[in-house]
ZAMARFI-154450 format. One record per residue (C-alpha): x, y, z. Coordinates in steps of 0.05 Angstrom, whole numbers, padded with zeros to 5 digits, always signed. Each point is the difference from the previous one (the first is absolute). Last residue first. Layout:
# ZAMARFI-154450
XYZ
...
This chain:
# ZAMARFI-154450
+00255-00616+00579
+00076-00008-00004
+00032+00051-00046
+00023-00023-00070
-00060+00029-00036
+00003+00067+00037
-00058+00011+00048
-00063+00031-00031
-00018+00071+00020
+00029+00035-00061
-00026-00054-00046
-00070+00008+00030
+00002+00075-00012
+00024-00011-00071
-00059-00048-00011
-00048+00051+00030
+00027+00051-00049
-00011-00049-00056
-00072-00010+00024
-00012+00075-00002
+00030+00005-00070
-00041-00060-00022
-00064+00032+00025
+00017+00065-00037
+00017-00035-00065
-00065-00041-00004
-00014+00023-00071
+00071-00012-00026
+00017+00036-00065
-00057+00050+00005
+00011+00004+00076
+00072+00020-00011
-00021+00052-00051
-00051+00028+00049
+00056+00002+00052
+00045+00041-00045
-00057+00047-00021
-00016+00015+00073
+00072+00016+00017
+00063-00039+00016
+00043+00041-00048
+00034-00024-00064
-00062-00021-00039
+00010-00034-00067
+00061-00044+00010
-00013+00004+00075
-00060-00046-00010
+00049-00054-00020
+00032+00004+00069
-00066-00009+00036
-00021-00056-00047
+00066-00035+00014
-00011+00007+00075
-00072-00025-00003
+00019-00058-00045
+00055-00022+00048
-00049+00003+00058
-00054-00040-00037
+00051-00054-00019
+00014-00012+00075
+00071+00015+00022
+00065-00039-00003
+00034+00042-00054
-00032+00059+00034
+00059+00006+00048
+00041+00021-00060
-00029+00071+00000
-00025+00015-00070
+00039+00044-00048
-00030+00032-00062
+00045+00035-00049
-00009+00052-00054
+00060+00020-00042
+00002+00072-00022
+00039+00025-00059
+00033+00068-00012
+00028+00008-00069
+00064+00034-00026
+00042-00062+00010
-00037-00044+00049
-00014+00040+00063
-00035-00040+00054
-00063+00010+00039
-00023-00053+00049
-00075-00005+00009
-00019-00035+00064
-00058-00041+00027
+00012-00032+00068
-00034-00056+00037
-00014-00015+00072
+00035+00063+00023
-00035+00018+00064
+00062+00023+00038
-00003-00064+00040
-00006-00039-00065
+00069+00023-00021
+00016-00020-00071
+00070-00030-00002
-00021-00071-00018
-00027+00024-00067
-00043-00045-00043
+00002+00022-00072
-00034+00036-00057
+00040+00036-00054
-00013+00041-00063
-00073+00017+00009
-00038+00032-00057
-00042+00062+00007
-00075-00010+00008
-00044-00012-00061
-00015-00074+00015
-00016+00013+00073
-00048-00054+00024
+00014-00067-00034
+00068+00018-00030
+00023+00028+00067
-00023-00063+00037
+00036-00044-00051
+00062+00045+00005
+00002-00008+00076
-00004-00076-00003
+00053-00004-00055
+00046+00045+00041
-00013-00040+00063
+00016-00064-00037
+00067+00029-00023
+00014+00026+00070
-00010-00071+00026
-00051-00028+00049
-00069+00012-00029
-00034-00065+00024
-00048+00035+00049
-00013-00026+00069
-00069-00025+00020
-00039+00001+00066
-00021+00073-00002
-00064+00008+00041
+00012-00059+00046
+00074+00016+00006
-00016+00072+00017
-00048-00019+00056
+00050-00052+00027
+00056+00052+00001
-00045+00049+00036
-00025-00051+00051
+00045+00011+00059
-00061+00021+00042
+00035+00066+00016
+00020+00008-00074
-00071-00013-00024
-00025+00052+00051
+00052+00050-00023
-00025-00010-00072
-00071+00013+00022
+00024+00062+00039
+00035+00026-00062
-00064-00007-00040
-00040+00039+00052
+00055+00052+00006
-00008+00019-00073
+00059-00013-00047
+00059+00047-00011
+00042-00034+00054
-00006-00070-00030
+00073-00015-00019
+00030+00024+00065
-00053-00031+00046
+00014+00033+00067
-00016-00045+00060
-00046+00031+00051
């Protein structure tokens, strides 16, 4: 039985359905049917504006964000799809913290729903640091179908892992 790295925490029934799609070579087709569009947010500047609009809509009182960018160094294999950090610096006699959100650059070419899910996840970390019940409630407040999108995103990552490289013969 093929291990599904990104879907290990899900019930065996769901994993078996994904394995069946893989065996029938229909996983990519299934995802393309559900998520046919690609988002227009291509630059770091556009990603910052997109993130700030979501923050303004859902988390007006959360701490500010200093930087939002696509990061080609984020390692999807180690489950880092996005990253929320607070960098502390000493400025004179004061200690300041700069908050950053980084999104894995592979999501430049993803469906808009996947980008929104990742940004919502990272924004939720502004209020809840741990992945606990309150964190996921906040994610669902900002994006009601958060859990389905997270599952579909994990299927997308599985499909990407199985797909031949773009320049390889099919």
